[in-house]
C-alpha positions as CSV (number, residue, x, y, z in Angstrom):
1,M,17.2,-26.6,-4.2
2,S,14.6,-27.4,-1.9
3,A,12.9,-25.9,0.7
4,G,10.7,-28.8,2.3
5,D,7.3,-28.2,3.6
6,V,6.6,-24.6,3.8
7,L,4.1,-23.1,6.3
8,V,3.1,-19.4,6.0
9,V,1.5,-17.5,8.7
10,G,-0.7,-15.1,7.4
11,G,-3.3,-14.5,4.8
12,G,-3.0,-11.3,3.4
13,S,-1.8,-10.0,0.1
14,A,2.2,-10.9,1.0
15,A,1.0,-14.3,1.8
16,H,-1.0,-14.9,-1.1
17,R,1.8,-13.4,-3.6
18,F,4.2,-15.6,-1.9
19,T,2.2,-18.4,-2.2
20,E,1.4,-18.2,-5.5
21,R,5.0,-17.4,-7.2
22,L,6.2,-19.9,-5.0
23,H,4.6,-22.5,-6.7
24,H,4.7,-21.0,-10.1
25,H,8.7,-21.1,-9.8
26,G,8.1,-25.3,-9.3
27,H,8.0,-25.8,-5.5
28,R,6.5,-28.9,-4.9
29,G,7.1,-29.5,-1.5
30,G,3.9,-29.4,0.8
31,L,2.8,-25.8,1.2
32,T,0.3,-24.7,4.2
33,V,-1.3,-21.0,4.6
34,L,-2.9,-19.8,7.7
35,G,-5.0,-17.1,7.6
36,A,-6.4,-15.9,10.9
37,E,-9.1,-13.6,9.2
38,P,-12.3,-16.0,8.2
39,A,-12.6,-14.7,4.8
40,A,-10.3,-15.7,1.6
41,P,-7.2,-13.5,1.0
42,Y,-8.7,-10.0,-0.9
43,H,-7.1,-6.6,-2.0
44,R,-7.1,-5.0,1.5
45,V,-5.7,-1.3,-0.6
46,L,-9.5,-1.5,-2.5
47,L,-11.3,-1.4,1.6
48,T,-12.3,2.4,0.6
49,S,-13.7,1.6,-2.6
50,V,-16.5,-0.9,-0.5
51,L,-17.4,2.5,1.5
52,D,-17.9,4.7,-1.1
53,G,-20.1,1.5,-3.0
54,T,-17.6,1.4,-6.2
55,L,-16.7,-2.2,-5.5
56,P,-18.7,-5.2,-3.3
57,P,-17.0,-6.6,-1.2
58,A,-16.5,-9.8,-3.1
59,A,-15.2,-8.1,-6.1
60,L,-11.9,-7.6,-3.2
61,D,-10.9,-11.5,-3.5
62,L,-7.8,-12.5,-4.5
63,P,-7.7,-15.1,-7.3
64,A,-7.9,-18.6,-5.5
65,L,-4.3,-20.4,-4.8
66,P,-3.0,-22.8,-6.8
67,D,-4.2,-26.8,-6.0
68,G,-2.2,-28.5,-3.5
69,V,-2.4,-25.0,-1.2
70,R,-3.5,-25.9,2.1
71,M,-5.6,-22.8,3.1
72,R,-6.8,-22.9,6.6
73,T,-8.8,-19.4,6.9
74,G,-9.7,-18.3,10.7
75,T,-6.9,-19.8,12.4
76,T,-4.2,-17.8,14.3
77,A,-0.9,-19.1,15.2
78,V,0.0,-19.1,18.7
79,R,3.2,-20.2,19.8
80,I,6.3,-21.4,17.0
81,D,8.3,-24.3,18.7
82,R,11.6,-23.6,17.0
83,A,13.3,-26.6,18.3
84,R,11.4,-28.7,17.1
85,R,9.9,-26.6,13.6
86,L,6.2,-26.6,15.1
87,V,3.4,-24.0,14.6
88,R,0.5,-24.2,16.8
89,A,-2.7,-22.5,16.2
90,D,-5.9,-21.1,18.4
91,D,-7.9,-24.0,17.5
92,G,-5.4,-27.2,18.6
93,S,-3.7,-27.9,15.6
94,V,-0.3,-28.3,14.7
95,H,1.8,-27.6,11.8
96,R,5.0,-28.9,10.8
97,Y,7.5,-26.6,8.7
98,D,11.0,-27.0,7.3
99,T,10.6,-23.1,6.2
100,L,8.2,-21.2,8.2
101,V,7.5,-17.5,6.4
102,L,6.0,-14.7,8.8
103,A,3.4,-13.0,6.4
104,T,1.6,-11.4,9.5
105,G,0.9,-7.7,8.1
106,A,-0.1,-5.4,10.3
107,R,-2.8,-4.1,13.4
108,P,-4.4,-0.7,13.9
109,A,-2.6,1.6,16.1
110,L,-5.2,3.0,18.3
111,P,-5.4,6.0,20.1
112,R,-6.1,7.0,23.6
113,I,-8.9,8.8,24.3
114,P,-10.8,8.6,27.5
115,G,-14.0,7.7,26.7
116,L,-13.7,5.7,23.6
117,P,-14.8,2.5,23.4
118,R,-12.4,-0.7,22.0
119,P,-13.2,-1.0,18.5
120,G,-15.2,-3.6,17.4
121,T,-17.6,-3.5,20.3
122,S,-19.5,-1.3,18.6
123,D,-20.1,-0.4,15.2
124,A,-20.1,3.5,15.7
125,V,-16.6,3.3,16.9
126,T,-14.3,1.2,14.4
127,A,-10.4,0.9,12.9
128,L,-10.7,0.3,9.3
129,R,-8.2,-2.6,8.6
130,T,-10.4,-5.5,7.6
131,L,-13.0,-6.4,5.5
132,A,-15.6,-6.6,8.7
133,D,-14.0,-3.1,9.9
134,A,-15.4,-1.9,6.2
135,E,-18.8,-3.7,6.6
136,R,-19.4,-2.7,10.1
137,V,-19.0,0.9,8.5
138,L,-21.5,0.1,5.5
139,R,-24.1,-1.7,8.7
140,A,-24.0,2.0,10.7
141,A,-24.2,3.9,7.5
142,P,-28.1,4.1,7.5
143,D,-28.1,5.6,11.0
144,A,-25.3,7.8,10.8
145,R,-25.6,11.2,9.8
146,R,-22.4,12.7,10.6
147,T,-19.3,10.6,10.1
148,V,-15.7,11.8,11.6
149,V,-12.5,10.4,10.5
150,L,-9.5,10.6,12.6
151,G,-5.9,10.7,10.6
152,G,-5.1,12.3,8.1
153,G,-2.5,9.9,6.6
154,L,-3.4,8.2,3.2
155,L,-6.2,5.6,4.5
156,G,-8.0,8.3,6.5
157,V,-7.8,10.7,3.3
158,E,-9.0,8.3,1.4
159,A,-11.8,6.9,3.5
160,A,-13.0,10.6,4.0
161,A,-12.9,11.2,0.3
162,A,-15.1,7.9,-0.2
163,L,-17.3,8.6,2.1
164,T,-18.2,11.7,1.0
165,R,-18.9,10.4,-2.8
166,A,-21.0,8.0,-0.8
167,G,-23.5,11.0,0.3
168,H,-22.1,11.3,4.4
169,E,-21.6,14.4,6.2
170,V,-17.9,14.2,7.1
171,A,-15.5,15.8,9.1
172,L,-11.3,14.8,9.1
173,V,-9.7,15.8,12.1
174,H,-5.5,15.6,11.9
175,R,-3.0,16.5,14.4
176,G,-0.2,17.7,11.8
177,P,-0.8,21.1,10.1
178,H,-2.6,19.5,6.5
179,P,-3.3,16.4,5.3
180,L,-0.6,13.6,4.2
181,D,1.9,16.0,6.2
182,R,4.3,12.8,6.4
183,H,4.2,13.0,2.5
184,L,3.7,16.5,1.7
185,D,5.2,19.8,2.0
186,A,2.9,22.7,2.8
187,A,2.4,24.1,0.0
188,A,1.0,20.7,-2.0
189,G,-0.6,19.7,1.7
190,R,-2.3,23.1,1.2
191,L,-3.6,22.4,-2.2
192,L,-4.8,19.0,-1.0
193,A,-6.8,20.3,2.0
194,G,-8.5,22.4,-0.6
195,R,-9.3,19.7,-3.2
196,L,-10.9,17.6,0.0
197,A,-12.7,21.1,1.0
198,G,-14.4,21.2,-2.5
199,L,-15.2,17.5,-2.3
200,G,-17.3,18.4,0.9
201,V,-14.9,17.1,3.7
202,E,-14.8,19.5,6.8
203,L,-11.1,19.7,7.7
204,H,-9.9,19.9,11.7
205,C,-6.1,20.3,11.1
206,G,-3.6,21.1,14.0
207,R,-5.9,19.1,16.2
208,Q,-6.6,16.2,18.5
209,A,-9.6,14.5,20.1
210,A,-9.5,15.2,23.5
211,A,-12.4,12.6,24.4
212,Y,-15.4,10.9,23.2
213,C,-18.7,10.3,24.7
214,A,-21.8,9.2,23.5
215,G,-21.4,9.9,19.3
216,K,-19.5,13.1,20.3
217,L,-15.5,13.9,19.9
218,T,-14.3,17.1,21.8
219,L,-11.5,18.3,20.0
220,D,-8.4,20.0,22.2
221,D,-9.5,23.5,21.3
222,G,-12.9,22.7,23.1
223,A,-14.8,21.9,19.6
224,V,-17.6,19.4,20.1
225,L,-18.1,17.2,17.1
226,A,-21.4,15.2,16.1
227,A,-19.8,11.8,15.3
228,D,-22.2,9.1,14.8
229,T,-19.8,6.7,13.1
230,L,-15.9,7.6,14.8
231,L,-13.4,5.9,12.2
232,L,-9.9,5.4,13.3
233,C,-7.4,5.9,10.7
234,T,-4.6,6.4,12.7
235,G,-1.7,4.7,11.2
236,A,-0.7,0.7,11.8
237,V,2.1,-1.2,13.7
238,P,4.0,-4.3,12.6
239,E,2.7,-7.2,14.2
240,T,5.3,-9.1,15.9
241,A,3.7,-10.8,18.9
242,L,4.1,-14.5,17.5
243,A,7.6,-13.0,16.5
244,R,8.7,-11.8,20.2
245,R,7.2,-14.7,21.5
246,A,9.1,-17.1,19.7
247,G,12.6,-15.0,20.6
248,L,13.1,-13.9,17.1
249,A,14.5,-10.4,16.6
250,V,12.6,-7.8,16.4
251,G,12.8,-3.8,15.8
252,T,9.7,-1.9,15.0
253,G,8.7,-5.4,12.8
254,V,10.3,-8.1,12.7
255,L,14.3,-7.8,12.1
256,V,15.4,-9.3,8.2
257,D,18.5,-9.2,6.1
258,G,18.9,-9.9,2.1
259,R,17.5,-12.8,2.0
260,L,14.5,-11.8,4.0
261,R,15.7,-14.1,6.8
262,T,15.1,-13.9,10.4
263,D,18.0,-14.6,12.6
264,D,16.6,-18.4,12.8
265,P,17.6,-19.4,9.1
266,H,14.5,-21.7,8.9
267,I,12.3,-18.7,9.5
268,H,11.7,-15.8,7.5
269,A,9.4,-12.6,7.0
270,I,8.0,-10.5,4.6
271,G,5.3,-7.2,3.9
272,D,3.8,-5.1,6.5
273,C,5.6,-7.4,9.8
274,A,9.0,-7.3,8.5
275,E,11.5,-4.8,8.9
276,H,14.2,-4.2,5.9
277,P,15.9,-1.0,5.7
278,G,15.0,-0.3,2.1
279,A,11.0,-1.1,2.8
280,A,8.8,1.5,3.5
281,A,5.9,-0.1,5.7
282,G,2.5,-0.1,4.8
283,H,3.2,-0.4,0.9
284,L,2.0,-2.8,-1.3
285,E,4.6,-2.9,-3.6
286,P,7.6,-4.0,-1.2
287,A,5.7,-6.9,-0.1
288,W,4.8,-8.2,-3.4
289,E,8.6,-8.2,-4.0
290,Q,9.7,-9.4,-1.2
291,A,7.3,-12.4,-2.3
292,E,8.8,-12.4,-5.1
293,S,12.4,-12.4,-4.7
294,L,11.7,-15.2,-1.3
295,A,9.8,-17.3,-3.7
296,R,13.1,-17.4,-6.2
297,Q,15.1,-17.7,-3.2
298,L,13.6,-20.7,-1.6
299,T,13.2,-22.5,-5.4
300,G,16.6,-21.9,-6.9
301,A,15.0,-19.5,-9.5
302,G,17.4,-16.7,-9.1
303,P,20.9,-16.5,-8.6
304,R,21.9,-17.6,-5.2
305,E,23.1,-14.2,-4.3
306,A,20.4,-11.9,-5.4
307,G,18.2,-11.1,-2.6
308,Y,15.9,-8.4,-1.9
309,R,17.5,-4.8,-1.7
310,G,14.7,-2.7,-1.3
311,T,11.8,-0.8,-3.3
312,R,11.3,2.1,-4.8
313,R,9.3,4.3,-2.9
314,V,6.0,5.1,-4.6
315,T,3.0,6.7,-2.7
316,R,-0.4,7.3,-4.7
317,L,-3.3,8.9,-3.2
318,R,-6.4,6.7,-4.4
319,V,-8.9,9.2,-4.5
320,P,-10.7,10.0,-8.0
321,G,-10.6,13.3,-9.5
322,I,-7.0,13.8,-7.2
323,D,-3.9,12.9,-8.8
324,L,-1.1,13.0,-6.4
325,V,1.9,10.9,-6.1
326,R,5.1,11.2,-3.8
327,L,8.3,9.4,-5.4
328,G,10.8,8.4,-3.3
329,G,11.6,10.2,-0.1
330,R,11.6,8.5,3.4
331,P,8.2,9.6,5.8
332,A,9.2,10.8,8.9
333,A,10.2,9.0,11.7
334,G,8.7,8.7,15.4
335,P,4.9,9.4,16.0
336,D,3.0,9.9,13.3
337,A,1.4,13.4,12.7
338,D,-2.4,11.1,13.8
339,G,-0.4,9.3,16.7
340,S,0.5,6.5,15.3
341,P,4.2,4.8,15.4
342,G,6.3,6.7,12.5
343,G,8.5,5.7,9.9
344,R,11.7,3.2,10.4
345,S,14.2,5.8,9.5
346,G,15.0,8.9,7.5
347,S,13.6,12.7,7.4
348,G,10.4,14.4,6.4
349,A,9.1,15.5,2.6
350,G,12.3,17.2,2.0
351,A,14.4,13.6,2.5
352,G,16.3,11.9,-0.1
353,A,16.0,9.2,-2.2
354,G,14.5,5.7,-1.3
355,A,15.6,2.1,-1.7
356,G,16.8,1.8,-5.0
357,A,16.4,5.0,-5.8
358,G,20.1,6.4,-5.0
359,A,21.3,6.9,-8.3
360,G,24.0,9.7,-8.6
361,A,23.4,10.1,-4.6
362,G,27.0,11.7,-4.4
363,A,25.9,14.7,-6.9
364,A,24.8,18.1,-5.7
365,A,21.0,17.8,-5.9
366,E,19.0,19.8,-8.0
367,V,15.5,20.8,-6.9
368,V,12.9,21.9,-9.1
369,T,9.3,23.4,-8.1
370,V,6.3,24.5,-10.1
371,A,3.4,26.2,-8.1
372,D,0.2,27.4,-10.0
373,P,-2.3,27.1,-7.0
374,A,-4.9,28.5,-9.3
375,R,-5.0,25.3,-11.4
376,G,-4.6,23.4,-8.7
377,R,-1.2,22.0,-9.8
378,Y,2.4,21.4,-7.8
379,A,5.5,19.8,-8.3
380,R,8.6,19.5,-6.6
381,L,11.3,17.4,-7.7
382,T,14.5,16.8,-6.0
383,L,17.2,15.4,-8.6
384,H,20.7,13.5,-8.4
385,G,22.4,13.0,-11.8
386,Q,19.6,13.6,-14.0
387,R,17.4,11.0,-11.9
388,V,14.6,11.7,-9.5
389,T,15.2,10.7,-5.9
390,D,12.0,12.4,-4.4
391,A,9.2,14.0,-6.0
392,V,5.8,15.4,-5.0
393,L,3.3,15.9,-8.0
394,L,-0.4,17.0,-7.7
395,G,-2.5,17.5,-10.6
396,L,-0.2,16.7,-13.3
397,P,-1.9,13.6,-14.3
398,R,0.7,13.8,-17.3
399,A,3.6,14.6,-15.5
400,I,2.8,11.7,-13.1
401,A,3.0,8.9,-15.3
402,A,5.9,10.1,-17.5
403,L,7.9,10.7,-14.3
404,S,6.7,7.5,-12.8
405,R,7.7,5.3,-15.6
406,L,11.6,7.5,-15.1
407,H,11.5,6.9,-11.6
408,E,10.5,3.3,-12.0
409,R,13.3,2.5,-14.6
410,G,15.8,4.7,-13.3
411,L,16.2,7.1,-16.1
412,P,17.5,10.5,-16.5
413,V,14.3,13.6,-16.4
414,P,14.3,15.7,-19.7
415,A,16.3,18.9,-19.6
416,G,13.3,20.5,-20.5
417,R,12.6,20.7,-16.8
418,L,9.4,23.0,-16.9
419,E,7.8,21.9,-20.5
420,F,8.6,18.6,-19.0
421,L,6.2,19.1,-15.9
422,L,3.6,21.2,-17.8
423,G,3.0,18.7,-20.6
424,I,4.6,21.3,-23.4
425,E,7.0,18.7,-25.0
426,P,6.2,15.1,-25.9
427,A,6.5,13.2,-22.8
428,P,9.0,9.7,-22.8
429,P,7.6,6.2,-24.3
430,G,3.7,6.0,-24.5
431,A,2.2,2.7,-23.5
432,D,2.8,1.2,-27.5
433,E,6.7,2.1,-27.1
434,L,7.4,0.5,-23.8
435,P,8.7,-2.7,-23.9
436,G,6.9,-6.0,-23.7
437,D,8.9,-6.6,-20.2
438,A,8.0,-3.4,-18.6
439,V,5.8,-4.0,-15.6
440,V,2.3,-1.8,-16.3
441,C,0.1,-2.9,-13.2
442,R,2.8,-2.8,-10.2
443,C,0.2,-4.0,-7.5
444,N,-0.5,-7.2,-9.5
445,N,2.8,-7.5,-11.2
446,V,1.4,-7.3,-14.6
447,T,3.9,-7.1,-17.7
448,K,3.0,-5.1,-21.2
449,H,3.5,-8.3,-22.9
450,A,0.8,-10.1,-20.6
451,V,-2.0,-7.3,-21.8
452,T,-1.2,-7.6,-25.1
453,E,-1.8,-11.6,-24.8
454,A,-4.9,-10.8,-23.2
455,C,-5.9,-8.9,-26.4
456,R,-4.8,-10.9,-28.5
457,A,-6.9,-13.7,-27.0
458,G,-10.3,-11.5,-27.0
459,A,-10.0,-8.8,-24.1
460,A,-11.5,-5.9,-25.7
461,D,-11.5,-3.0,-23.2
462,V,-10.1,-2.6,-19.6
463,A,-12.7,-4.6,-17.6
464,Q,-12.1,-7.6,-19.7
465,V,-8.2,-7.3,-19.5
466,A,-8.7,-6.5,-15.6
467,A,-10.3,-10.1,-15.5
468,A,-7.7,-12.3,-17.5
469,T,-4.7,-10.6,-15.8
470,R,-6.0,-8.5,-12.7
471,A,-4.7,-5.5,-14.5
472,T,-5.8,-2.2,-12.9
473,T,-7.4,-4.3,-10.2
474,G,-4.9,-3.1,-7.3
475,C,-4.6,1.0,-6.9
476,G,-6.0,1.8,-10.6
477,G,-3.2,3.5,-11.3
478,C,-2.5,1.9,-14.3
479,T,-5.9,2.2,-15.9
480,S,-4.9,4.9,-18.4
481,T,-1.9,2.6,-19.7
482,V,-3.9,-0.4,-20.4
483,R,-7.1,1.5,-22.2
484,A,-4.0,2.7,-24.7
485,L,-2.9,-0.9,-24.6
486,C,-6.2,-2.0,-25.4
487,G,-7.0,0.7,-28.6
488,T,-3.1,-0.1,-29.8
489,A,-4.4,-3.8,-30.1
490,R,-7.6,-3.0,-31.4
491,T,-5.8,-0.9,-34.3
492,G,-3.4,-3.4,-34.7
493,G,-0.4,-1.2,-33.6
494,S,2.9,-2.4,-32.4
495,T,2.3,-4.1,-29.1
496,S,5.4,-6.7,-28.8
């Protein structure tokens, strides 16, 4: 099977992963990538680590693409000629394709606030979507005594916490009753709000921005917040303009089937720009699983009938010191709590299974709730047939690690629910007991076998394993597992 000359439009993580996997699976035709940003592909999910100084911008770079791939940065595709299979770019160049893959990502959903300048025209007001945005915030930082973050979704919370860690005075304004209200119920939301306040974040929940003028943000209750810097984290919408101009079917995103095809059989779409019923928008894991699935299909590396069926939803907050994860479920439909378009389907925090998590869906639901607010711990599990279809866990790192493994592999939860959640009884298999093909780092699709091989080759700690495999360089959630595998390798334990 040959995909012929493949053209990828987009220079983000999905485009990078697809290109890498297509080459890995034996594609030998032409392969060109058009990226609109001037920078080579980088880890967008780590932008907040640049804000707090944890990582320099260069540390976000993804590995160089394989030899033979033509990577054109700073090149924006502006028109698709479907009849002739050509793509025209803003620099006048024309690119032929046999197979076209759209990986155009998403763009910020900007709020309509009287007086608000267009982001990018001033360092004082910016969205946070690109590396250039993060660098703009850093440029403004020396003169900014106070930063206001607008939007209390994942990005807004992570950005507010990062700027606070960097020594900024930060206020977080959010329309919803508590941060992450599209992912958390009220009890978990209250605990999270308390943890953020403890970090030094000033919270204004249940409030909307009414006007902006010269470094001041006025809220709908009349309160005026000093805002030397205003950071807009009000969601994102799929970038579909190119697809619309080409006459492709578009809903919220570019509509694709189980083989990630659009209504033109020569054009596919993956990542944030694509709309598939089994993928949650704005998450890295679906984009990378789609990239792998499409690469296999186009090279014949997998069964022809095997397509993309969806990704188990995992929502993890990346704030050091706050262990919070949502497994399964779907975000609320309709407008986001901070004004951006919402999820593509489903209901809110009490929703049922996400894609691929429907085991036992016909059985009656069992709901288990554990609340320990004095110690900042909370868990709510929804089980069907002993398997997790939805879960919120906060302040329970051991349970998060164990339950995430069960959810990933579709395994039942132990009968002793309370003991399991509170870590009283032995947890499921530890790192050294995982099978070799178990995916340890979901962000980079690194297996236990790859980590242990790196250890055998001389990697002695997490940093050296990261350099060899890129494990831990995504969300960081696998760091403890990688550290445990390093320890097992040093002591001569089982690493099979």
